HTML snippet that shows the backbone in 3Dmol.js (N, CA, C, O; Angstrom):
<script src="https://3Dmol.org/build/3Dmol-min.js"></script>
<div id="view" style="width:600px;height:400px;position:relative"></div>
<script>
const pdb = `
ATOM      1  N   MET A   1     105.406  82.463  83.606  1.00  0.00           N
ATOM      2  CA  MET A   1     104.898  81.112  83.676  1.00  0.00           C
ATOM      3  C   MET A   1     104.330  80.867  85.070  1.00  0.00           C
ATOM      4  O   MET A   1     105.016  81.073  86.071  1.00  0.00           O
ATOM      5  N   HIS A   2     103.111  80.439  85.129  1.00  0.00           N
ATOM      6  CA  HIS A   2     102.463  80.168  86.400  1.00  0.00           C
ATOM      7  C   HIS A   2     102.609  78.698  86.744  1.00  0.00           C
ATOM      8  O   HIS A   2     102.362  77.823  85.914  1.00  0.00           O
ATOM      9  N   GLU A   3     103.006  78.445  87.956  1.00  0.00           N
ATOM     10  CA  GLU A   3     103.117  77.074  88.412  1.00  0.00           C
ATOM     11  C   GLU A   3     101.767  76.625  88.951  1.00  0.00           C
ATOM     12  O   GLU A   3     100.981  77.428  89.454  1.00  0.00           O
ATOM     13  N   SER A   4     101.520  75.349  88.838  1.00  0.00           N
ATOM     14  CA  SER A   4     100.277  74.802  89.336  1.00  0.00           C
ATOM     15  C   SER A   4     100.585  73.702  90.340  1.00  0.00           C
ATOM     16  O   SER A   4     101.623  73.044  90.273  1.00  0.00           O
ATOM     17  N   ILE A   5      99.667  73.523  91.260  1.00  0.00           N
ATOM     18  CA  ILE A   5      99.855  72.537  92.316  1.00  0.00           C
ATOM     19  C   ILE A   5      98.599  71.670  92.389  1.00  0.00           C
ATOM     20  O   ILE A   5      97.477  72.176  92.351  1.00  0.00           O
ATOM     21  N   TYR A   6      98.805  70.360  92.492  1.00  0.00           N
ATOM     22  CA  TYR A   6      97.696  69.449  92.733  1.00  0.00           C
ATOM     23  C   TYR A   6      97.611  69.199  94.225  1.00  0.00           C
ATOM     24  O   TYR A   6      98.608  68.862  94.863  1.00  0.00           O
ATOM     25  N   ILE A   7      96.434  69.363  94.775  1.00  0.00           N
ATOM     26  CA  ILE A   7      96.222  69.118  96.191  1.00  0.00           C
ATOM     27  C   ILE A   7      95.200  67.996  96.318  1.00  0.00           C
ATOM     28  O   ILE A   7      94.144  68.017  95.684  1.00  0.00           O
ATOM     29  N   CYS A   8      95.533  67.032  97.137  1.00  0.00           N
ATOM     30  CA  CYS A   8      94.649  65.888  97.334  1.00  0.00           C
ATOM     31  C   CYS A   8      93.972  66.024  98.699  1.00  0.00           C
ATOM     32  O   CYS A   8      94.621  65.894  99.737  1.00  0.00           O
ATOM     33  N   ILE A   9      92.669  66.285  98.688  1.00  0.00           N
ATOM     34  CA  ILE A   9      91.902  66.423  99.918  1.00  0.00           C
ATOM     35  C   ILE A   9      90.811  65.359  99.904  1.00  0.00           C
ATOM     36  O   ILE A   9      89.971  65.329  99.006  1.00  0.00           O
ATOM     37  N   PHE A  10      90.834  64.503 100.892  1.00  0.00           N
ATOM     38  CA  PHE A  10      89.862  63.419 101.022  1.00  0.00           C
ATOM     39  C   PHE A  10      89.795  62.569  99.755  1.00  0.00           C
ATOM     40  O   PHE A  10      88.713  62.170  99.322  1.00  0.00           O
ATOM     41  N   GLY A  11      90.952  62.297  99.167  1.00  0.00           N
ATOM     42  CA  GLY A  11      91.011  61.422  98.006  1.00  0.00           C
ATOM     43  C   GLY A  11      90.662  62.082  96.692  1.00  0.00           C
ATOM     44  O   GLY A  11      90.709  61.429  95.649  1.00  0.00           O
ATOM     45  N   GLN A  12      90.308  63.373  96.709  1.00  0.00           N
ATOM     46  CA  GLN A  12      89.955  64.057  95.474  1.00  0.00           C
ATOM     47  C   GLN A  12      91.100  64.972  95.070  1.00  0.00           C
ATOM     48  O   GLN A  12      91.533  65.823  95.847  1.00  0.00           O
ATOM     49  N   LYS A  13      91.586  64.789  93.850  1.00  0.00           N
ATOM     50  CA  LYS A  13      92.641  65.677  93.362  1.00  0.00           C
ATOM     51  C   LYS A  13      92.007  66.946  92.821  1.00  0.00           C
ATOM     52  O   LYS A  13      91.079  66.902  92.013  1.00  0.00           O
ATOM     53  N   LYS A  14      92.522  68.073  93.281  1.00  0.00           N
ATOM     54  CA  LYS A  14      92.046  69.351  92.768  1.00  0.00           C
ATOM     55  C   LYS A  14      93.239  70.136  92.258  1.00  0.00           C
ATOM     56  O   LYS A  14      94.333  70.070  92.817  1.00  0.00           O
ATOM     57  N   PHE A  15      93.015  70.864  91.211  1.00  0.00           N
ATOM     58  CA  PHE A  15      94.050  71.639  90.561  1.00  0.00           C
ATOM     59  C   PHE A  15      93.945  73.091  91.028  1.00  0.00           C
ATOM     60  O   PHE A  15      92.920  73.743  90.826  1.00  0.00           O
ATOM     61  N   TYR A  16      95.026  73.595  91.660  1.00  0.00           N
ATOM     62  CA  TYR A  16      95.044  74.972  92.151  1.00  0.00           C
ATOM     63  C   TYR A  16      96.276  75.683  91.604  1.00  0.00           C
ATOM     64  O   TYR A  16      97.385  75.158  91.714  1.00  0.00           O
ATOM     65  N   PRO A  17      96.108  76.847  91.026  1.00  0.00           N
ATOM     66  CA  PRO A  17      97.293  77.634  90.667  1.00  0.00           C
ATOM     67  C   PRO A  17      98.011  78.093  91.932  1.00  0.00           C
ATOM     68  O   PRO A  17      97.366  78.373  92.942  1.00  0.00           O
ATOM     69  N   ALA A  18      99.324  78.171  91.885  1.00  0.00           N
ATOM     70  CA  ALA A  18     100.126  78.534  93.055  1.00  0.00           C
ATOM     71  C   ALA A  18      99.751  79.920  93.566  1.00  0.00           C
ATOM     72  O   ALA A  18      99.731  80.142  94.776  1.00  0.00           O
ATOM     73  N   LEU A  19      99.456  80.845  92.676  1.00  0.00           N
ATOM     74  CA  LEU A  19      99.108  82.199  93.091  1.00  0.00           C
ATOM     75  C   LEU A  19      97.810  82.203  93.907  1.00  0.00           C
ATOM     76  O   LEU A  19      97.686  82.958  94.872  1.00  0.00           O
ATOM     77  N   LYS A  20      96.856  81.372  93.528  1.00  0.00           N
ATOM     78  CA  LYS A  20      95.591  81.294  94.264  1.00  0.00           C
ATOM     79  C   LYS A  20      95.827  80.755  95.675  1.00  0.00           C
ATOM     80  O   LYS A  20      95.190  81.211  96.625  1.00  0.00           O
ATOM     81  N   ILE A  21      96.729  79.799  95.818  1.00  0.00           N
ATOM     82  CA  ILE A  21      97.047  79.238  97.131  1.00  0.00           C
ATOM     83  C   ILE A  21      97.689  80.295  98.016  1.00  0.00           C
ATOM     84  O   ILE A  21      97.343  80.419  99.190  1.00  0.00           O
ATOM     85  N   ILE A  22      98.624  81.059  97.457  1.00  0.00           N
ATOM     86  CA  ILE A  22      99.299  82.123  98.219  1.00  0.00           C
ATOM     87  C   ILE A  22      98.292  83.175  98.667  1.00  0.00           C
ATOM     88  O   ILE A  22      98.340  83.637  99.807  1.00  0.00           O
ATOM     89  N   LYS A  23      97.380  83.554  97.773  1.00  0.00           N
ATOM     90  CA  LYS A  23      96.362  84.545  98.131  1.00  0.00           C
ATOM     91  C   LYS A  23      95.439  84.029  99.231  1.00  0.00           C
ATOM     92  O   LYS A  23      95.065  84.783 100.130  1.00  0.00           O
ATOM     93  N   SER A  24      95.072  82.756  99.167  1.00  0.00           N
ATOM     94  CA  SER A  24      94.173  82.223 100.183  1.00  0.00           C
ATOM     95  C   SER A  24      94.861  82.132 101.546  1.00  0.00           C
ATOM     96  O   SER A  24      94.231  82.377 102.575  1.00  0.00           O
ATOM     97  N   ILE A  25      96.143  81.781 101.558  1.00  0.00           N
ATOM     98  CA  ILE A  25      96.891  81.742 102.825  1.00  0.00           C
ATOM     99  C   ILE A  25      97.007  83.139 103.408  1.00  0.00           C
ATOM    100  O   ILE A  25      96.813  83.326 104.609  1.00  0.00           O
ATOM    101  N   PHE A  26      97.321  84.127 102.571  1.00  0.00           N
ATOM    102  CA  PHE A  26      97.436  85.514 103.027  1.00  0.00           C
ATOM    103  C   PHE A  26      96.102  86.015 103.584  1.00  0.00           C
ATOM    104  O   PHE A  26      96.072  86.651 104.638  1.00  0.00           O
ATOM    105  N   SER A  27      95.007  85.733 102.889  1.00  0.00           N
ATOM    106  CA  SER A  27      93.707  86.214 103.375  1.00  0.00           C
ATOM    107  C   SER A  27      93.301  85.509 104.670  1.00  0.00           C
ATOM    108  O   SER A  27      92.645  86.106 105.522  1.00  0.00           O
ATOM    109  N   PHE A  28      93.690  84.240 104.819  1.00  0.00           N
ATOM    110  CA  PHE A  28      93.412  83.509 106.066  1.00  0.00           C
ATOM    111  C   PHE A  28      94.057  84.216 107.253  1.00  0.00           C
ATOM    112  O   PHE A  28      93.399  84.453 108.266  1.00  0.00           O
ATOM    113  N   TYR A  29      95.350  84.557 107.134  1.00  0.00           N
ATOM    114  CA  TYR A  29      96.035  85.232 108.234  1.00  0.00           C
ATOM    115  C   TYR A  29      95.534  86.657 108.428  1.00  0.00           C
ATOM    116  O   TYR A  29      95.427  87.126 109.561  1.00  0.00           O
ATOM    117  N   LEU A  30      95.227  87.347 107.342  1.00  0.00           N
ATOM    118  CA  LEU A  30      94.727  88.712 107.443  1.00  0.00           C
ATOM    119  C   LEU A  30      93.401  88.754 108.196  1.00  0.00           C
ATOM    120  O   LEU A  30      93.220  89.594 109.078  1.00  0.00           O
ATOM    121  N   GLU A  31      92.481  87.867 107.864  1.00  0.00           N
ATOM    122  CA  GLU A  31      91.202  87.813 108.570  1.00  0.00           C
ATOM    123  C   GLU A  31      91.390  87.412 110.030  1.00  0.00           C
ATOM    124  O   GLU A  31      90.685  87.908 110.909  1.00  0.00           O
ATOM    125  N   GLY A  32      92.325  86.529 110.283  1.00  0.00           N
ATOM    126  CA  GLY A  32      92.595  86.125 111.662  1.00  0.00           C
ATOM    127  C   GLY A  32      93.078  87.286 112.508  1.00  0.00           C
ATOM    128  O   GLY A  32      92.659  87.439 113.655  1.00  0.00           O
ATOM    129  N   PHE A  33      93.964  88.111 111.944  1.00  0.00           N
ATOM    130  CA  PHE A  33      94.460  89.264 112.701  1.00  0.00           C
ATOM    131  C   PHE A  33      93.401  90.344 112.838  1.00  0.00           C
ATOM    132  O   PHE A  33      93.383  91.059 113.840  1.00  0.00           O
ATOM    133  N   ARG A  34      92.519  90.481 111.859  1.00  0.00           N
ATOM    134  CA  ARG A  34      91.458  91.486 111.959  1.00  0.00           C
ATOM    135  C   ARG A  34      90.451  91.140 113.055  1.00  0.00           C
ATOM    136  O   ARG A  34      89.960  92.027 113.752  1.00  0.00           O
ATOM    137  N   ASN A  35      90.146  89.859 113.205  1.00  0.00           N
ATOM    138  CA  ASN A  35      89.131  89.437 114.167  1.00  0.00           C
ATOM    139  C   ASN A  35      89.698  89.188 115.558  1.00  0.00           C
ATOM    140  O   ASN A  35      88.970  88.757 116.452  1.00  0.00           O
ATOM    141  N   MET A  36      90.954  89.445 115.748  1.00  0.00           N
ATOM    142  CA  MET A  36      91.622  89.183 117.014  1.00  0.00           C
ATOM    143  C   MET A  36      91.261  90.251 118.053  1.00  0.00           C
ATOM    144  O   MET A  36      91.181  91.433 117.720  1.00  0.00           O
ATOM    145  N   THR A  37      91.045  89.847 119.295  1.00  0.00           N
ATOM    146  CA  THR A  37      90.784  90.823 120.354  1.00  0.00           C
ATOM    147  C   THR A  37      91.893  90.773 121.403  1.00  0.00           C
ATOM    148  O   THR A  37      92.620  91.751 121.577  1.00  0.00           O
ATOM    149  N   THR A  38      92.030  89.662 122.096  1.00  0.00           N
ATOM    150  CA  THR A  38      93.063  89.521 123.121  1.00  0.00           C
ATOM    151  C   THR A  38      94.446  89.457 122.483  1.00  0.00           C
ATOM    152  O   THR A  38      95.423  89.937 123.058  1.00  0.00           O
ATOM    153  N   GLY A  39      94.525  88.874 121.314  1.00  0.00           N
ATOM    154  CA  GLY A  39      95.806  88.713 120.635  1.00  0.00           C
ATOM    155  C   GLY A  39      96.485  90.026 120.303  1.00  0.00           C
ATOM    156  O   GLY A  39      97.713  90.090 120.262  1.00  0.00           O
ATOM    157  N   ARG A  40      95.720  91.064 120.067  1.00  0.00           N
ATOM    158  CA  ARG A  40      96.324  92.372 119.755  1.00  0.00           C
ATOM    159  C   ARG A  40      97.166  92.873 120.915  1.00  0.00           C
ATOM    160  O   ARG A  40      98.256  93.411 120.717  1.00  0.00           O
ATOM    161  N   LYS A  41      96.656  92.694 122.122  1.00  0.00           N
ATOM    162  CA  LYS A  41      97.425  93.117 123.299  1.00  0.00           C
ATOM    163  C   LYS A  41      98.711  92.317 123.402  1.00  0.00           C
ATOM    164  O   LYS A  41      99.761  92.855 123.754  1.00  0.00           O
ATOM    165  N   LEU A  42      98.625  91.038 123.095  1.00  0.00           N
ATOM    166  CA  LEU A  42      99.827  90.201 123.142  1.00  0.00           C
ATOM    167  C   LEU A  42     100.837  90.629 122.088  1.00  0.00           C
ATOM    168  O   LEU A  42     102.038  90.647 122.360  1.00  0.00           O
ATOM    169  N   TRP A  43     100.372  90.974 120.884  1.00  0.00           N
ATOM    170  CA  TRP A  43     101.292  91.437 119.839  1.00  0.00           C
ATOM    171  C   TRP A  43     101.946  92.762 120.220  1.00  0.00           C
ATOM    172  O   TRP A  43     103.106  92.994 119.882  1.00  0.00           O
ATOM    173  N   VAL A  44     101.219  93.634 120.919  1.00  0.00           N
ATOM    174  CA  VAL A  44     101.810  94.887 121.396  1.00  0.00           C
ATOM    175  C   VAL A  44     102.899  94.593 122.415  1.00  0.00           C
ATOM    176  O   VAL A  44     103.969  95.200 122.377  1.00  0.00           O
ATOM    177  N   ILE A  45     102.628  93.656 123.331  1.00  0.00           N
ATOM    178  CA  ILE A  45     103.643  93.274 124.318  1.00  0.00           C
ATOM    179  C   ILE A  45     104.874  92.698 123.628  1.00  0.00           C
ATOM    180  O   ILE A  45     106.002  93.020 124.000  1.00  0.00           O
ATOM    181  N   ILE A  46     104.665  91.851 122.629  1.00  0.00           N
ATOM    182  CA  ILE A  46     105.789  91.268 121.885  1.00  0.00           C
ATOM    183  C   ILE A  46     106.589  92.358 121.183  1.00  0.00           C
ATOM    184  O   ILE A  46     107.820  92.325 121.198  1.00  0.00           O
ATOM    185  N   ALA A  47     105.909  93.325 120.567  1.00  0.00           N
ATOM    186  CA  ALA A  47     106.603  94.409 119.865  1.00  0.00           C
ATOM    187  C   ALA A  47     107.429  95.256 120.827  1.00  0.00           C
ATOM    188  O   ALA A  47     108.555  95.637 120.510  1.00  0.00           O
ATOM    189  N   VAL A  48     106.870  95.552 122.005  1.00  0.00           N
ATOM    190  CA  VAL A  48     107.605  96.342 122.995  1.00  0.00           C
ATOM    191  C   VAL A  48     108.830  95.581 123.477  1.00  0.00           C
ATOM    192  O   VAL A  48     109.903  96.166 123.627  1.00  0.00           O
ATOM    193  N   LYS A  49     108.681  94.280 123.722  1.00  0.00           N
ATOM    194  CA  LYS A  49     109.815  93.472 124.176  1.00  0.00           C
ATOM    195  C   LYS A  49     110.906  93.415 123.114  1.00  0.00           C
ATOM    196  O   LYS A  49     112.088  93.530 123.436  1.00  0.00           O
ATOM    197  N   LEU A  50     110.524  93.241 121.858  1.00  0.00           N
ATOM    198  CA  LEU A  50     111.522  93.222 120.783  1.00  0.00           C
ATOM    199  C   LEU A  50     112.240  94.562 120.667  1.00  0.00           C
ATOM    200  O   LEU A  50     113.449  94.609 120.446  1.00  0.00           O
ATOM    201  N   PHE A  51     111.484  95.654 120.819  1.00  0.00           N
ATOM    202  CA  PHE A  51     112.099  96.978 120.794  1.00  0.00           C
ATOM    203  C   PHE A  51     113.130  97.102 121.905  1.00  0.00           C
ATOM    204  O   PHE A  51     114.245  97.569 121.676  1.00  0.00           O
ATOM    205  N   LEU A  52     112.756  96.683 123.106  1.00  0.00           N
ATOM    206  CA  LEU A  52     113.688  96.765 124.231  1.00  0.00           C
ATOM    207  C   LEU A  52     114.926  95.911 124.003  1.00  0.00           C
ATOM    208  O   LEU A  52     116.046  96.348 124.268  1.00  0.00           O
ATOM    209  N   ILE A  53     114.729  94.708 123.516  1.00  0.00           N
ATOM    210  CA  ILE A  53     115.860  93.807 123.326  1.00  0.00           C
ATOM    211  C   ILE A  53     116.815  94.331 122.261  1.00  0.00           C
ATOM    212  O   ILE A  53     118.022  94.410 122.491  1.00  0.00           O
ATOM    213  N   PHE A  54     116.280  94.687 121.100  1.00  0.00           N
ATOM    214  CA  PHE A  54     117.152  95.012 119.977  1.00  0.00           C
ATOM    215  C   PHE A  54     117.649  96.443 119.953  1.00  0.00           C
ATOM    216  O   PHE A  54     118.735  96.695 119.431  1.00  0.00           O
ATOM    217  N   ILE A  55     116.912  97.375 120.488  1.00  0.00           N
ATOM    218  CA  ILE A  55     117.322  98.781 120.416  1.00  0.00           C
ATOM    219  C   ILE A  55     117.970  99.233 121.725  1.00  0.00           C
ATOM    220  O   ILE A  55     119.140  99.617 121.740  1.00  0.00           O
ATOM    221  N   VAL A  56     117.230  99.189 122.800  1.00  0.00           N
ATOM    222  CA  VAL A  56     117.711  99.741 124.060  1.00  0.00           C
ATOM    223  C   VAL A  56     118.892  98.949 124.602  1.00  0.00           C
ATOM    224  O   VAL A  56     119.914  99.537 124.956  1.00  0.00           O
ATOM    225  N   LEU A  57     118.775  97.637 124.672  1.00  0.00           N
ATOM    226  CA  LEU A  57     119.866  96.834 125.217  1.00  0.00           C
ATOM    227  C   LEU A  57     121.130  96.930 124.374  1.00  0.00           C
ATOM    228  O   LEU A  57     122.236  96.933 124.915  1.00  0.00           O
ATOM    229  N   LYS A  58     120.978  97.008 123.051  1.00  0.00           N
ATOM    230  CA  LYS A  58     122.151  97.137 122.199  1.00  0.00           C
ATOM    231  C   LYS A  58     122.869  98.458 122.459  1.00  0.00           C
ATOM    232  O   LYS A  58     124.098  98.496 122.526  1.00  0.00           O
ATOM    233  N   LEU A  59     122.121  99.516 122.602  1.00  0.00           N
ATOM    234  CA  LEU A  59     122.739 100.816 122.840  1.00  0.00           C
ATOM    235  C   LEU A  59     123.396 100.893 124.209  1.00  0.00           C
ATOM    236  O   LEU A  59     124.454 101.505 124.351  1.00  0.00           O
ATOM    237  N   VAL A  60     122.787 100.285 125.214  1.00  0.00           N
ATOM    238  CA  VAL A  60     123.288 100.388 126.580  1.00  0.00           C
ATOM    239  C   VAL A  60     124.414  99.399 126.855  1.00  0.00           C
ATOM    240  O   VAL A  60     125.460  99.781 127.379  1.00  0.00           O
ATOM    241  N   PHE A  61     124.208  98.139 126.508  1.00  0.00           N
ATOM    242  CA  PHE A  61     125.157  97.097 126.906  1.00  0.00           C
ATOM    243  C   PHE A  61     126.178  96.714 125.842  1.00  0.00           C
ATOM    244  O   PHE A  61     127.187  96.087 126.165  1.00  0.00           O
ATOM    245  N   PHE A  62     125.946  97.071 124.592  1.00  0.00           N
ATOM    246  CA  PHE A  62     126.860  96.673 123.526  1.00  0.00           C
ATOM    247  C   PHE A  62     127.331  97.883 122.722  1.00  0.00           C
ATOM    248  O   PHE A  62     126.953  98.031 121.560  1.00  0.00           O
ATOM    249  N   PRO A  63     128.143  98.742 123.314  1.00  0.00           N
ATOM    250  CA  PRO A  63     128.651  99.891 122.558  1.00  0.00           C
ATOM    251  C   PRO A  63     129.629  99.422 121.483  1.00  0.00           C
ATOM    252  O   PRO A  63     130.160  98.314 121.556  1.00  0.00           O
ATOM    253  N   ASP A  64     129.858 100.265 120.499  1.00  0.00           N
ATOM    254  CA  ASP A  64     130.759  99.915 119.402  1.00  0.00           C
ATOM    255  C   ASP A  64     132.197 100.039 119.883  1.00  0.00           C
ATOM    256  O   ASP A  64     132.768 101.129 119.871  1.00  0.00           O
ATOM    257  N   PHE A  65     132.771  98.943 120.299  1.00  0.00           N
ATOM    258  CA  PHE A  65     134.114  98.890 120.868  1.00  0.00           C
ATOM    259  C   PHE A  65     135.172  99.330 119.856  1.00  0.00           C
ATOM    260  O   PHE A  65     136.033 100.150 120.173  1.00  0.00           O
ATOM    261  N   LEU A  66     135.107  98.788 118.646  1.00  0.00           N
ATOM    262  CA  LEU A  66     136.137  99.088 117.649  1.00  0.00           C
ATOM    263  C   LEU A  66     136.060 100.537 117.172  1.00  0.00           C
ATOM    264  O   LEU A  66     137.088 101.165 116.917  1.00  0.00           O
ATOM    265  N   GLU A  67     134.871 101.053 117.053  1.00  0.00           N
ATOM    266  CA  GLU A  67     134.707 102.441 116.598  1.00  0.00           C
ATOM    267  C   GLU A  67     135.311 103.431 117.582  1.00  0.00           C
ATOM    268  O   GLU A  67     135.875 104.447 117.178  1.00  0.00           O
ATOM    269  N   SER A  68     135.195 103.137 118.869  1.00  0.00           N
ATOM    270  CA  SER A  68     135.683 104.074 119.876  1.00  0.00           C
ATOM    271  C   SER A  68     137.197 103.981 120.092  1.00  0.00           C
ATOM    272  O   SER A  68     137.794 104.924 120.612  1.00  0.00           O
ATOM    273  N   ARG A  69     137.825 102.877 119.710  1.00  0.00           N
ATOM    274  CA  ARG A  69     139.251 102.683 119.977  1.00  0.00           C
ATOM    275  C   ARG A  69     140.168 102.921 118.787  1.00  0.00           C
ATOM    276  O   ARG A  69     141.345 103.237 118.963  1.00  0.00           O
ATOM    277  N   PHE A  70     139.638 102.772 117.574  1.00  0.00           N
ATOM    278  CA  PHE A  70     140.494 102.863 116.384  1.00  0.00           C
ATOM    279  C   PHE A  70     139.936 103.883 115.404  1.00  0.00           C
ATOM    280  O   PHE A  70     138.733 104.136 115.356  1.00  0.00           O
ATOM    281  N   ASN A  71     140.859 104.470 114.613  1.00  0.00           N
ATOM    282  CA  ASN A  71     140.469 105.548 113.709  1.00  0.00           C
ATOM    283  C   ASN A  71     140.003 105.071 112.349  1.00  0.00           C
ATOM    284  O   ASN A  71     139.132 105.699 111.747  1.00  0.00           O
ATOM    285  N   ASN A  72     140.561 103.970 111.842  1.00  0.00           N
ATOM    286  CA  ASN A  72     140.185 103.537 110.498  1.00  0.00           C
ATOM    287  C   ASN A  72     140.015 102.022 110.441  1.00  0.00           C
ATOM    288  O   ASN A  72     140.281 101.316 111.414  1.00  0.00           O
ATOM    289  N   ASP A  73     139.572 101.543 109.295  1.00  0.00           N
ATOM    290  CA  ASP A  73     139.284 100.117 109.132  1.00  0.00           C
ATOM    291  C   ASP A  73     140.538  99.256 109.198  1.00  0.00           C
ATOM    292  O   ASP A  73     140.488  98.121 109.673  1.00  0.00           O
ATOM    293  N   ARG A  74     141.659  99.784 108.725  1.00  0.00           N
ATOM    294  CA  ARG A  74     142.899  99.000 108.737  1.00  0.00           C
ATOM    295  C   ARG A  74     143.322  98.677 110.174  1.00  0.00           C
ATOM    296  O   ARG A  74     143.702  97.546 110.478  1.00  0.00           O
ATOM    297  N   GLU A  75     143.254  99.673 111.045  1.00  0.00           N
ATOM    298  CA  GLU A  75     143.619  99.448 112.454  1.00  0.00           C
ATOM    299  C   GLU A  75     142.660  98.461 113.115  1.00  0.00           C
ATOM    300  O   GLU A  75     143.081  97.586 113.871  1.00  0.00           O
ATOM    301  N   ARG A  76     141.372  98.609 112.826  1.00  0.00           N
ATOM    302  CA  ARG A  76     140.377  97.689 113.384  1.00  0.00           C
ATOM    303  C   ARG A  76     140.638  96.267 112.910  1.00  0.00           C
ATOM    304  O   ARG A  76     140.623  95.329 113.707  1.00  0.00           O
ATOM    305  N   GLY A  77     140.880  96.108 111.607  1.00  0.00           N
ATOM    306  CA  GLY A  77     141.125  94.786 111.046  1.00  0.00           C
ATOM    307  C   GLY A  77     142.375  94.146 111.624  1.00  0.00           C
ATOM    308  O   GLY A  77     142.376  92.956 111.938  1.00  0.00           O
ATOM    309  N   ASN A  78     143.436  94.926 111.766  1.00  0.00           N
ATOM    310  CA  ASN A  78     144.670  94.386 112.341  1.00  0.00           C
ATOM    311  C   ASN A  78     144.456  93.940 113.787  1.00  0.00           C
ATOM    312  O   ASN A  78     144.970  92.898 114.194  1.00  0.00           O
ATOM    313  N   TRP A  79     143.710  94.710 114.558  1.00  0.00           N
ATOM    314  CA  TRP A  79     143.453  94.334 115.942  1.00  0.00           C
ATOM    315  C   TRP A  79     142.637  93.044 116.024  1.00  0.00           C
ATOM    316  O   TRP A  79     142.929  92.168 116.839  1.00  0.00           O
ATOM    317  N   VAL A  80     141.602  92.932 115.168  1.00  0.00           N
ATOM    318  CA  VAL A  80     140.773  91.737 115.180  1.00  0.00           C
ATOM    319  C   VAL A  80     141.585  90.514 114.800  1.00  0.00           C
ATOM    320  O   VAL A  80     141.458  89.469 115.437  1.00  0.00           O
ATOM    321  N   ILE A  81     142.426  90.625 113.764  1.00  0.00           N
ATOM    322  CA  ILE A  81     143.270  89.499 113.356  1.00  0.00           C
ATOM    323  C   ILE A  81     144.217  89.103 114.477  1.00  0.00           C
ATOM    324  O   ILE A  81     144.401  87.919 114.762  1.00  0.00           O
ATOM    325  N   LYS A  82     144.823  90.116 115.117  1.00  0.00           N
ATOM    326  CA  LYS A  82     145.751  89.824 116.215  1.00  0.00           C
ATOM    327  C   LYS A  82     145.051  89.110 117.356  1.00  0.00           C
ATOM    328  O   LYS A  82     145.605  88.174 117.932  1.00  0.00           O
ATOM    329  N   GLU A  83     143.828  89.544 117.695  1.00  0.00           N
ATOM    330  CA  GLU A  83     143.075  88.914 118.792  1.00  0.00           C
ATOM    331  C   GLU A  83     142.627  87.504 118.430  1.00  0.00           C
ATOM    332  O   GLU A  83     142.607  86.623 119.289  1.00  0.00           O
ATOM    333  N   LEU A  84     142.270  87.282 117.178  1.00  0.00           N
ATOM    334  CA  LEU A  84     141.814  85.960 116.778  1.00  0.00           C
ATOM    335  C   LEU A  84     142.948  84.956 116.698  1.00  0.00           C
ATOM    336  O   LEU A  84     142.742  83.767 116.940  1.00  0.00           O
ATOM    337  N   THR A  85     144.156  85.423 116.356  1.00  0.00           N
ATOM    338  CA  THR A  85     145.278  84.506 116.195  1.00  0.00           C
ATOM    339  C   THR A  85     146.169  84.444 117.442  1.00  0.00           C
ATOM    340  O   THR A  85     147.178  83.738 117.453  1.00  0.00           O
ATOM    341  N   LYS A  86     145.794  85.178 118.478  1.00  0.00           N
ATOM    342  CA  LYS A  86     146.590  85.191 119.694  1.00  0.00           C
ATOM    343  C   LYS A  86     146.520  83.830 120.380  1.00  0.00           C
ATOM    344  O   LYS A  86     145.444  83.247 120.511  1.00  0.00           O
ATOM    345  N   THR A  87     147.678  83.325 120.819  1.00  0.00           N
ATOM    346  CA  THR A  87     147.710  82.069 121.555  1.00  0.00           C
ATOM    347  C   THR A  87     147.822  82.368 123.037  1.00  0.00           C
ATOM    348  O   THR A  87     148.570  83.255 123.448  1.00  0.00           O
ATOM    349  N   ASN A  88     147.088  81.636 123.820  1.00  0.00           N
ATOM    350  CA  ASN A  88     147.094  81.864 125.264  1.00  0.00           C
ATOM    351  C   ASN A  88     148.037  80.955 125.966  1.00  0.00           C
ATOM    352  O   ASN A  88     148.161  81.019 127.189  1.00  0.00           O
TER     353      ASN A  88
END
`;
const viewer = $3Dmol.createViewer("view");
viewer.addModel(pdb, "pdb");
viewer.setStyle({}, {cartoon: {color: "spectrum"}});
viewer.zoomTo();
viewer.render();
</script>
């Protein structure tokens, strides 16, 4: 079943199938990225920064603490419960 959407532009109601709207939005962004010149360099910079944040920093600064200290899931779970319920 195809859904339909009424869009009112400048007082005129037009009938558009939802699939046609999705395709037009996708083609709008696709053409925008194809015609981009300076923006491509910015997207490369963004991709490199995301790589550094999520991959390199996680490996360097956030090692798997529970994996290195406990042998199985039961020991890990017991330690986490004990730490969460500990009163100071």
